[in-house]
C-alpha positions as CSV (number, residue, x, y, z in Angstrom):
1,M,160.1,99.2,90.0
2,A,158.2,96.5,92.0
3,A,158.5,98.0,95.3
4,G,156.5,101.5,93.7
5,F,154.0,99.6,92.6
6,C,153.3,98.0,96.6
7,V,153.4,101.9,97.7
8,Q,150.7,102.3,95.0
9,D,148.8,99.6,95.6
10,E,148.9,100.5,99.3
11,F,148.1,103.0,99.0
12,W,145.0,103.2,96.9
13,G,144.4,99.8,98.5
14,N,141.0,101.6,100.1
15,G,140.2,103.9,96.9
16,P,138.1,104.3,93.9
17,R,139.0,101.6,91.1
18,P,137.4,101.7,87.6
19,G,133.6,100.9,88.0
20,G,133.6,100.4,91.6
21,F,132.5,102.5,94.6
22,Y,134.3,104.4,97.2
23,S,134.0,102.2,100.9
24,T,133.2,105.7,103.1
25,P,132.9,105.1,107.0
26,G,129.9,104.4,107.9
27,G,128.3,104.1,104.3
28,Q,127.1,101.5,102.1
29,T,129.2,99.7,99.8
30,A,127.2,99.1,96.8
31,P,124.0,100.4,95.8
32,Q,121.1,98.8,97.3
33,Y,118.7,98.3,94.0
34,G,114.9,97.7,94.3
35,P,111.7,98.4,93.8
36,A,109.6,100.7,94.8
37,K,108.0,100.1,98.5
38,H,106.2,103.3,98.7
39,T,102.9,103.9,97.8
40,L,102.7,106.1,94.9
41,H,99.1,105.8,93.5
42,P,96.4,104.1,95.2
43,M,95.2,101.6,93.7
44,T,91.7,100.3,95.4
45,T,90.0,103.3,96.7
46,G,86.7,103.8,98.3
47,T,84.7,107.7,97.7
48,S,83.3,109.6,99.8
49,V,82.8,109.8,103.6
50,L,80.3,110.8,105.5
51,G,79.7,112.1,109.3
52,V,77.1,114.3,111.2
53,K,76.4,114.3,114.9
54,F,73.1,114.5,116.2
55,D,71.1,115.1,119.4
56,G,73.0,112.3,121.9
57,G,75.6,110.8,119.6
58,V,77.2,110.7,115.5
59,V,76.7,108.7,112.7
60,L,78.7,108.0,110.3
61,A,78.2,106.9,106.0
62,A,80.1,105.3,103.7
63,D,79.3,103.5,100.8
64,M,80.7,99.7,99.8
65,L,82.1,100.2,96.8
66,G,86.2,99.2,96.2
67,S,86.9,100.9,92.6
68,Y,90.3,99.7,91.0
69,G,91.0,102.7,89.0
70,S,87.7,103.0,87.2
71,L,86.3,100.1,87.3
72,A,83.7,98.8,90.1
73,R,85.8,96.6,91.5
74,Y,84.8,95.7,94.3
75,R,81.3,95.8,95.6
76,N,80.6,94.6,99.1
77,I,83.5,95.8,101.1
78,S,82.8,97.7,104.4
79,R,84.8,101.1,105.5
80,V,83.0,101.7,109.2
81,M,84.8,99.8,111.8
82,K,84.2,99.9,116.0
83,V,87.4,100.7,117.4
84,N,85.7,100.5,121.2
85,N,82.8,101.1,123.2
86,T,82.5,105.2,122.8
87,T,84.5,105.5,118.9
88,V,84.1,104.4,115.7
89,L,86.0,105.2,112.9
90,A,85.4,105.3,108.2
91,G,87.8,105.6,105.9
92,A,88.4,107.3,102.2
93,G,91.2,107.0,100.1
94,D,93.7,103.5,99.0
95,Y,91.3,100.2,101.1
96,A,94.4,98.4,102.0
97,D,96.4,101.3,103.6
98,Y,92.3,101.3,105.3
99,Q,93.0,97.7,106.3
100,F,96.5,97.9,107.5
101,L,94.9,101.3,109.9
102,K,92.5,98.9,111.0
103,E,94.8,96.1,112.2
104,V,96.9,98.5,113.9
105,L,93.8,99.9,115.4
106,D,92.2,96.2,116.7
107,Q,95.6,95.4,117.7
108,K,95.6,98.5,119.9
109,I,92.5,98.3,121.7
110,I,93.5,94.8,123.1
111,D,96.8,95.4,124.1
112,D,94.8,98.4,126.3
113,E,92.2,95.8,127.6
114,L,95.0,93.5,128.8
115,L,96.1,96.3,130.7
116,G,92.0,95.3,132.5
117,D,93.0,98.8,134.5
118,G,89.2,100.0,134.2
119,H,90.2,102.5,131.0
120,S,89.5,102.9,127.7
121,F,91.0,105.2,125.4
122,S,88.6,108.2,124.6
123,P,87.4,109.3,120.7
124,K,89.6,112.5,121.6
125,A,92.8,110.2,122.5
126,I,92.2,107.9,119.5
127,F,91.8,111.1,117.3
128,S,94.9,112.6,118.1
129,W,96.7,109.2,117.8
130,L,95.7,108.6,114.7
131,T,96.7,112.4,113.5
132,R,100.8,111.6,114.4
133,V,100.6,108.6,112.9
134,M,99.4,110.3,109.3
135,Y,102.0,113.6,110.4
136,N,104.7,110.5,110.6
137,R,104.2,108.6,107.4
138,R,103.2,112.2,105.5
139,T,107.1,113.1,107.2
140,R,108.8,109.6,105.9
141,F,107.5,110.4,102.7
142,N,105.3,107.7,102.8
143,P,102.1,108.3,103.9
144,L,98.5,106.5,104.5
145,W,96.8,107.5,101.4
146,N,93.8,108.2,102.8
147,Q,90.8,110.3,104.8
148,M,89.4,108.8,108.2
149,V,86.7,110.5,109.5
150,I,86.1,110.1,114.0
151,G,83.4,109.5,115.7
152,G,82.4,109.0,119.4
153,F,80.4,109.5,122.3
154,H,82.1,109.8,125.9
155,K,81.1,111.3,128.8
156,G,77.8,113.0,127.6
157,E,79.3,114.7,124.8
158,A,79.9,114.1,121.3
159,F,82.9,113.6,119.2
160,L,83.4,114.1,115.0
161,G,86.6,115.0,113.9
162,Y,89.0,114.6,110.4
163,V,92.4,113.4,109.7
164,D,94.3,113.2,106.1
165,K,97.0,111.6,105.0
166,I,99.3,114.1,106.0
167,G,98.6,115.3,108.9
168,V,95.6,117.9,108.7
169,A,92.5,117.6,111.4
170,Y,89.8,119.2,112.7
171,E,87.1,118.7,114.3
172,A,83.4,119.8,112.8
173,P,79.3,119.0,113.6
174,S,79.6,117.9,109.7
175,I,82.4,115.9,107.6
176,A,82.1,115.0,104.2
177,T,85.1,113.8,102.3
178,G,86.0,112.9,98.4
179,L,83.3,114.9,96.7
180,G,81.3,114.4,99.3
181,A,83.1,118.0,100.4
182,Y,81.9,119.9,97.4
183,M,78.8,117.9,96.9
184,A,77.3,117.0,100.3
185,Q,78.5,119.0,102.9
186,P,76.5,121.9,101.3
187,L,73.7,119.5,102.0
188,L,74.4,118.6,105.7
189,R,75.2,122.1,106.9
190,D,72.4,123.5,105.4
191,A,69.8,121.2,107.7
192,I,72.3,121.7,110.4
193,E,71.5,125.6,110.7
194,K,67.9,124.9,110.3
195,K,67.5,122.3,112.9
196,P,71.1,122.7,115.1
197,N,69.4,119.7,117.0
198,L,69.2,116.9,114.6
199,T,67.2,114.0,116.1
200,H,69.0,110.6,115.4
201,A,65.6,109.5,112.6
202,D,66.5,112.9,111.2
203,A,71.0,112.6,110.8
204,L,70.0,108.7,109.0
205,A,67.8,110.8,106.6
206,L,70.0,113.4,105.9
207,L,73.4,111.1,105.2
208,E,71.2,108.6,103.2
209,R,69.5,112.0,100.8
210,C,73.3,112.6,100.9
211,L,74.8,109.4,99.8
212,K,71.8,109.2,96.8
213,V,72.7,112.8,96.1
214,L,76.9,111.4,95.0
215,F,75.1,108.3,94.0
216,Y,73.9,110.0,91.0
217,R,76.6,112.6,90.5
218,D,79.9,110.1,91.4
219,A,81.0,107.9,88.7
220,R,83.2,106.1,92.1
221,S,80.0,105.9,94.4
222,F,78.3,103.5,94.8
223,N,74.3,102.3,96.3
224,K,75.1,99.8,98.4
225,F,75.9,101.9,101.9
226,E,77.2,101.6,105.6
227,F,75.5,103.6,108.7
228,V,77.4,103.2,112.0
229,T,75.6,105.5,114.9
230,V,77.5,105.6,118.3
231,T,75.9,106.4,121.4
232,E,75.5,106.4,125.2
233,A,74.5,103.0,124.6
234,G,77.8,102.0,122.5
235,V,78.1,101.1,118.8
236,E,75.5,99.8,116.0
237,I,77.0,99.1,112.3
238,Q,73.4,98.8,110.3
239,K,73.4,96.3,107.6
240,P,74.0,97.6,104.4
241,K,71.3,99.0,103.1
242,S,70.3,101.5,99.1
243,A,68.4,103.7,98.6
244,D,65.3,103.6,95.6
245,A,66.9,105.5,93.3
246,D,65.2,107.5,89.2
247,W,67.2,106.8,86.6
248,S,63.8,107.9,84.0
249,I,65.5,111.5,83.2
250,A,69.2,110.2,83.1
251,H,68.5,110.4,79.0
252,L,67.6,114.6,79.1
253,I,70.3,115.7,80.5
254,K,73.0,116.8,77.4
255,G,76.0,119.1,77.2
256,Y,78.4,117.7,79.6
257,E,80.1,114.9,77.1
């Protein structure tokens, strides 16, 4: 009997036991429990980003509000950045993911400048790289929850492109994300159809008008925003400004409760 038990124990020595887990080749011997490390729901978010080409460059604009759900929590955050002397970027969506992507881009530019070969990334190169990054994260089911707008001016040509969290990308004369795609984009397209060659002043006035409309209609927008312009002369990020708002007729608007 003892010998029989010995054979039985030896036969099942590596097998499953009550309450245990079978150790398969190349597998894990125990389940891995822990917190979810993927972004399931964006926490602090930014709303619409606008961009438009003009005769000689590109202008991007974004407000400076970081919304914690429906709470207007952070009212002085920047969502526009200078990538290099020919490229600018602005982001909507999760602000933490935007900060992560900004750090990666900053390091990428530093590494490129350290080569000292006289070359730098063009706006189209940054755009192409960003589409691969966003799509790669999406295929790993851990997307960067952002909609990015890339603007640039290189070799006499203005560039304006859009990339979202699943890798959808396109170029256009005007771009708007978030609620701006529904409320600001028609205004941008109408202005471009009426005057294809906008001046820099026209572009700034147009974007300010669109931001003002969004401030009235988008509960996640804010009346403090930044403009960033890229031309052949380089990149200029203007100081934050606010538009004049008039809420005197607000009490007359009814029926939307």
